[in-house]
C-alpha positions in Angstrom: 0.0 0.0 0.0 1.2 3.5 -0.8 2.4 5.9 2.0 0.4 9.1 2.7 2.3 12.3 1.8 0.9 13.9 4.9 0.9 12.5 8.5 -2.6 14.0 9.1 -4.1 11.8 6.4 -4.0 8.1 7.2 -4.5 5.1 4.9 -5.6 1.8 6.1 -7.2 -1.2 4.5 -9.9 -3.4 6.1 -10.3 -6.4 3.7 -11.4 -4.7 0.4 -12.4 -1.5 2.1 -9.8 1.3 1.8 -10.1 3.9 4.7 -9.1 7.5 4.3 -8.9 9.2 7.6 -8.5 13.0 8.2 -6.5 13.0 11.5 -5.5 16.5 12.7 -7.6 16.6 16.0 -5.7 19.6 17.4 -7.0 21.7 14.5 -10.4 20.0 14.1 -9.1 18.2 11.0 -8.8 21.6 9.2 -7.4 20.7 5.7 -4.2 22.0 4.3 -3.2 21.7 0.6 -0.8 18.8 1.5 -3.7 17.0 3.2 -5.8 17.5 0.1 -3.0 16.0 -2.0 -2.9 13.0 0.3 -6.7 12.6 0.1 -6.6 12.9 -3.7 -3.8 10.4 -4.0 -5.6 8.0 -1.7 -8.8 8.1 -3.7 -6.9 7.6 -7.0 -4.8 4.7 -5.5 -7.9 2.9 -4.2 -9.8 3.5 -7.4 -7.1 1.8 -9.4 -6.3 -1.0 -6.9 -7.9 -4.3 -7.7 -7.9 -5.3 -4.0 -10.1 -2.4 -3.1 -13.9 -2.4 -3.7 -15.1 0.5 -1.5 -13.5 3.7 -0.2 -14.6 4.9 3.3 -13.9 8.5 4.3 -13.8 9.5 8.0 -12.5 12.1 10.4 -11.8 11.6 14.1 -14.3 10.4 16.7 -15.5 14.0 17.4 -15.0 15.8 14.1 -15.2 15.1 10.4 -13.5 18.3 9.2 -13.8 22.0 10.0 -13.0 22.8 6.4 -10.0 24.6 5.0 -7.1 25.7 7.2 -7.4 29.4 6.6 -3.7 30.2 7.3 -2.6 27.5 4.8 -5.2 28.6 2.3 -4.1 32.2 2.3 -0.4 31.2 2.1 -0.9 28.7 -0.7 0.3 29.7 -4.2 -0.8 28.0 -7.3 2.6 28.3 -9.2 0.7 27.6 -12.4 -0.5 24.1 -11.2 -3.9 22.9 -10.1 -4.4 23.2 -6.4 -4.5 19.9 -4.5 -8.0 20.9 -3.2 -9.2 20.9 -6.8 -7.4 17.6 -7.5 -9.4 16.1 -4.6 -12.7 17.5 -5.8 -12.0 15.9 -9.2 -10.9 12.6 -7.7 -14.1 12.1 -5.6 -16.4 13.2 -8.4 -14.8 10.7 -10.8 -14.3 7.8 -8.4 -15.5 4.6 -10.0 -15.7 2.7 -6.7 -18.4 3.5 -4.1 -17.6 6.2 -1.6 -18.9 5.8 2.0 -18.7 8.6 4.6 -18.8 8.4 8.4 -19.5 11.9 9.8 -18.9 12.9 13.4 -19.0 16.4 14.8 -18.4 19.3 12.4 -18.6 19.0 8.6 -17.8 22.5 7.4 -17.4 23.7 3.8 -15.7 20.9 1.8 -16.6 18.7 4.8 -20.2 19.0 3.6 -19.8 19.4 -0.2 -17.7 16.2 -0.4 -20.7 14.3 1.0 -22.6 15.1 -2.2 -20.2 12.9 -4.1 -20.4 10.0 -1.7 -22.8 7.1 -2.4 -23.6 6.3 1.3 -23.4 8.8 4.1 -23.9 8.1 7.8 -23.8 10.8 10.5 -23.9 11.1 14.3 -27.1 12.7 15.7 -25.0 15.5 17.3 -23.1 16.4 14.1 -23.4 19.7 12.4 -23.1 20.5 8.7 -22.3 23.9 7.3 -22.0 25.6 3.9 -20.8 29.0 5.0 -19.6 30.3 1.6 -21.7 33.5 1.3 -20.8 34.4 4.9 -17.2 34.3 3.8 -17.9 36.4 0.7 -17.4 33.4 -1.5 -19.5 31.0 -3.6 -20.2 27.3 -3.5 -17.5 24.8 -4.7 -17.0 21.1 -5.5 -20.1 21.1 -7.7 -22.4 21.8 -4.9 -24.3 24.6 -6.7 -25.5 21.9 -9.1 -25.7 18.8 -6.8 -27.5 20.5 -3.9 -30.6 21.7 -5.9 -30.6 18.5 -8.0 -30.8 16.5 -4.7 -33.3 18.6 -2.7 -34.9 21.3 -4.9 -34.1 25.0 -5.3 -35.7 26.3 -2.1 -34.0 23.9 0.2 -30.7 24.4 -1.6 -31.0 28.2 -1.4 -31.7 27.9 2.3 -28.4 26.0 2.8 -26.2 27.8 0.3 -27.5 31.4 0.4 -28.2 31.8 4.1 -25.1 29.7 4.9 -26.4 28.7 8.3 -25.2 25.5 10.0 -27.7 22.6 10.1 -28.2 19.4 11.9 -27.7 15.9 10.7 -31.5 15.3 11.1 -32.1 18.2 8.6 -29.5 16.8 6.2 -31.3 13.5 6.3 -34.6 15.1 5.7 -33.1 17.0 2.7 -31.6 13.8 1.3 -27.9 14.4 2.0 -27.5 11.6 4.5 -28.7 8.0 4.6 -29.0 7.5 8.3 -28.5 9.5 11.5 -27.1 7.3 14.3 -26.3 7.7 18.0 -22.9 9.2 18.7 -20.3 6.5 18.9 -22.1 4.1 16.5 -21.4 5.9 13.3 -18.0 4.5 12.3 -19.0 0.9 13.1 -22.2 1.2 11.1 -20.5 2.9 8.2 -17.8 0.2 8.1 -20.3 -2.6 8.2 -22.2 -1.0 5.3 -18.9 -0.6 3.4 -18.1 -4.3 4.0 -21.5 -5.3 2.9 -21.1 -3.3 -0.3 -17.5 -4.6 -0.8 -18.8 -8.2 -0.6 -21.1 -7.7 -3.6 -19.8 -8.5 -7.2 -17.5 -5.5 -7.7 -18.1 -5.1 -11.5 -21.9 -5.0 -10.9 -21.6 -2.4 -8.2 -19.2 -0.2 -10.2 -21.3 -0.5 -13.4 -24.5 0.4 -11.4 -22.7 3.5 -9.9 -21.6 4.6 -13.4 -25.1 4.3 -14.7 -26.5 6.2 -11.7 -24.1 9.1 -12.3 -23.7 8.9 -16.1 -26.2 11.7 -16.9 -24.7 14.2 -14.5 -21.0 13.7 -14.8 -20.4 16.2 -17.6 -22.5 18.8 -15.8 -20.6 18.3 -12.6 -17.3 18.8 -14.3 -18.6 22.0 -16.0 -20.0 23.3 -12.7 -16.8 22.7 -10.7 -14.9 24.6 -13.4 -17.3 27.5 -13.3 -17.4 27.6 -9.5 -13.6 27.8 -9.4 -13.5 30.8 -11.7 -16.1 32.6 -9.6 -14.5 31.5 -6.3 -11.1 32.9 -7.4 -12.8 36.2 -8.4 -14.7 36.5 -5.2 -11.7 35.5 -3.1 -10.0 38.8 -4.1 -13.1 40.9 -3.5 -13.0 43.5 -0.7 -15.7 41.6 1.2 -13.9 38.3 1.3 -10.5 39.9 2.0 -12.0 41.8 5.0 -13.7 38.7 6.4 -10.5 36.6 6.0 -8.3 39.3 7.6 -10.7 39.7 10.5 -10.6 35.9 11.0 -6.8 35.8 10.9 -6.5 38.7 13.3 -8.8 36.9 15.8 -6.6 33.8 15.5 -3.4 35.8 16.1 -5.0 37.6 19.0 
């Protein structure tokens, strides 16, 4: 098995289930560009490995991820190459093998939008999801501006993406983002069992079925991600976003 390029992203394999764990508990699993690179590489490795049938994504026992590490995000430079965060978006949106997510605690920003690309999602009853883009002076990413209304309808998607308020796992289940809400402490075991059940089925049949389920929307998702990135970059340099980010950094330094 390959080595992770970041110590805060762990790779393990349980039978034919490949587990990607975000493990940076001291920062609520806030994601750096190196962590994104490790996540993207892990998805691509698992997708190409014949011994893997299912990919499970998890955080720690009390947090999925608090989203981007703002200091790292501000310091990152593109150097003419595609950001690892974008590589990860593309890896999960194109994964042939089923993606299962186990959500505990916070799932902020990409922590929620990545769930839209997963095939099965299980969350703790005390977990909170958040799509705070407009509150940061930004716009949705990871294809969420298409996937969210496609999943739940315009009004519900507008509630989550325009107001940008955090919402419960129970609401996420009601809106179709989550399969089941479970007692805290049971999520990982339940998600792992579902992943094992899925991995035990004929892999070609499962992957073909997933392809057929996603076939009609794949091109639209790719186009949406590209359009979101253009607008995200534009808004990132707007006075509103810059002021919000600077205020956040000043609070952290203080």
